N, C-alpha and C positions, 0 to 999 in steps of 0.2 A: 437490177443487176443482170448482167449478161455473162455468159461463160463460154470459153472455147473448149474446155475439158472438164470432166467431172472431178478429176483429181485436184484441180485448182480450188474447188470448194472445200475439200478436206484440208488442204494446205492453209487456206484462210482461217479455218476454225482453229488450227494449231497455233497460228500466230496470235490470234485474239486471245486464245486460252493462255498462252504464255504471258501476254501483257497483263491479264487480270489475275494471274496466279491460280488457275483452276486445277482440277484434280490431276490432270496428266503430268504435272510437274511434281506432284507430291507422292507418287507411287514408287519413287526411287529413280536412279539414273537410267537414262535412255541411251544405250550404247550402240555404236556402229554394228551392223549396217543399217540399223533402224532409225538412227538420229540423223536428220538432214542437216547439211550446212545451211546457214541462213544469211542472206544478204538483205539488209534493210537500207533503203535509200530515201532520205527525206529532202524535199525540195521546198525552199522558202518561197512564199508568195508566187506560186505557180497556179495560174487560173486554168480550170478545166476547159473553159471555152477558148483557150488558145492552144489546144492540143488536137491533133488530127483524129485521135481515137474518140474524141467527143464532138466531132463534126466540123472542126475548124479547117478551112481549106487554104488559108493564106500563110500558114506557118511551115516549119520544117522540123518535124519530130518523128522521123522514121523508126528510131530505136524504141522509143516509148510506145509508139503505135503498134509495133510488132509484138512487144511484150503484152500489151493489152489484148491483142488478137489471140495470143496463145494462153491467156490467163483468165481471170475472173475480174470483170470491171464493175465497180460500184458507181451507178449513175447518180446516186444521192448520198453524199458523205458530208458530215457536218463536223467541223472542228469545234472543240469545246472552248477555245480561246483564240483570239485574233493576234496573239503575241507569241514570239518564237519560244522563249523558255517555258512559260506555262503550258503551251500546247505540246511541246516535246515531253515535258514531265508527265502530262496526262497520257500520252501515247505509251510511255514506258512504264507507268504505274497502274494504268487502268482506273485512275481516280480523277474526279473533277478538281479544279483549282481550289474550291472552297474546302476540299478534303485534304489534299496534299499540301496546301498552304502557299504555293507559288502563284502569285497573281500578276506579276509584272516582270519585266526583264531587269536583272541586276539588283532586285530589292532584297532578296534573301536566298539562302541555299536550302536545297531539299534536305529534310530530316533524314538521318541515317536509319531511322526506324521504318521508313517507307520502302517496301520491297519493290524492285524494278525488274523489267525483262532481263537486263544484264545480270543482276544478282541471281535471278532464278536459273538462267541458263548456265552461269558459272557454277552454280551448285550441282548442276547435272553433268558436269564434266566438259563443258564447251570451252574452247579457246575463244576469248572475247576481245574484240578490238573496235575502236571507234576513231573516225577521222572527221572532224567538224570544221566548218568554214567561217564561223562568226564568233566574236568575243562573247556574245550573249549565251553561248553554250560552253564557255570556259569551265574547266574542272572545278573551279571554286564554287560553282553554283550547284554541285551535287550529283550531276549525271555521270561522272566518271566512276562512281562506285560500281563494282562488279566487272569492270573492264580490266583485262590484263594490260592492255595498251590503250591509252587515250591520247590521241594526237590533236592538240588544240593550238599548235603553232600557227600564228597568223602573220599577215602583212598589213601595213597601213593602207586603207582605202576608205574614203568617206570621212565622217566626223567622229573623232574619238569621243567627244563629249556626249554624243548620242549613241555611243556604243556600237557604231557601225564600222567596226574594225573587222576586216574579213580576209580570207584567203581565196584566190581565184579557184574555181572548181577543178580545172585541169591539174592544178598543183596538189589539191587535196586528193584527187583520184590517183595521181602518181604515187603519193605516199601510201595510199591504200593498196595500190598494185604492187609496190615493193614489199609490203607486208605479206600479201598473198604469195609472192614468189618465195619468200622465206618459209612460209607455211608449207608450200608444195614441195620444197626441197629438204624439209626436215627429215632426219634419218630415223628418229624415234617413231613409234606407232602414232598415226595421225588421229588426233581427237577431232570431232566435228567443230566447225568454227561458226561464230556469230560475228558478222562484220556490219557495222553501221557506218554509212557514208552520208554526210550532211552537205548539201550544196546551197549556197546563198546567192548565187549570181542573179536570179530574177528579181532580187530586191532592189529598190531604188537606192542609189542613182543608176539609171539604165545606160550602160556604156559597154556594149558587147565588144569583144576583141575581134580583130580581123580573122577570117574573112566575113564574119557575121555582121560586123558593122557596115560593110559595103553592101551586103546582100539585103539589109533591112535599114536603109538610110532614114526612112520616114517612120519606121516602127521599131525603135530600139528595144522595146520590151520583148517583142517577138524575137529579135536577135539574141537577147539574153537566154530566152527559152530554147532557141535552136542550139546555142552554144551548150547549154546544160544537157540537152538531148545527146549531143556529141560526146560529152563527158561520160554520161551513163553508158553510151555505146563503147567507150574505151575500156571501161571496167569489165563489161561483158566480153569484150575481145580478149582481155587479159585472162579472164576465167577460162575461156576456150583454149588459149595458148598453153595454159598450165594443165589442161585436162581436167579441170575441176567441175566443168559442166557435163562432160561426157561420161565420167565414172559415177556409178550409182553409190549412194543416193544423190541425184542431181540437186543443186542448191534450191532451197525454198527462197523465193525472192519476193520482196514487197516494196512498192514505191508509194509514198504518200506525200501529200503537200500540206505545208503549214500555212494557212491563210493569214493575210495581214488585215489590219483594221479597215483599209480601204477596199477590201475584197470581201467583206463580211456577207454581202448579198449575192456573191457569185458561187457557182458550184465548186466544191472541193474535189479534186480528182483522187481516185483510189482504186487500185487493183492488185491482185495477188496472182502468182504463178509459180510453179515448181521449177521449171527449167529456165525461165527468163524473168527479168525483174518486173515487178509491177504492183504498186498500189498508190493511186493518187487521190 
């Protein structure tokens, strides 16, 4: 683990604590100005060895690299499952698949008895919203619980029979940005927010949009990651434009990657930072 600032380590502890339901969430509501806004970004099938922060020199990930430089980077992070839904349920619940019961995509829904990061933060007075990019995270599978707003509107791309129905990342980010604009313009006293943004673009099939398709004609996977990096950058730009990163407490951000089956032996990226996004 490497760190750009000591505060990042404290932030990481808070996120992990929230995920496993530790004491800090049981002592009563944490109110502003002490409660940070939280941005969680999860990237499907994003290899650590394709990011500049982990030494890759052929890609284009300036936004993720900058976040890593300003935050805490975990050089060894292991996903508990190589499948999207079980992996996300484990991240949100702090439980292994054999405990929370979700072992595959689409096979079952998470039990309402299992507490999650969203339900815990909602109980602490957070405004909670989620924007997902793949059918495998549809609300029917249980992760919408605890979210005030759960946007799982998708578009067709890939094979419906394989549940690879998705929404392109820039469109998911646009929906998240619209929610942030509404949040920032609200007249009532502002509660802290928890926003989860899930991006699916680095998943097979690899078909990055222009100009990334032309920039990486022989490496479409790198093109998808470069596109995803630009999407993350657009969300950070929106936060800046709305003044949500400048006013204290600045957002606690985490970026993490959900490994796929064919990436089980690669490093999983993860990092945390208070002012910029980061855990892969």
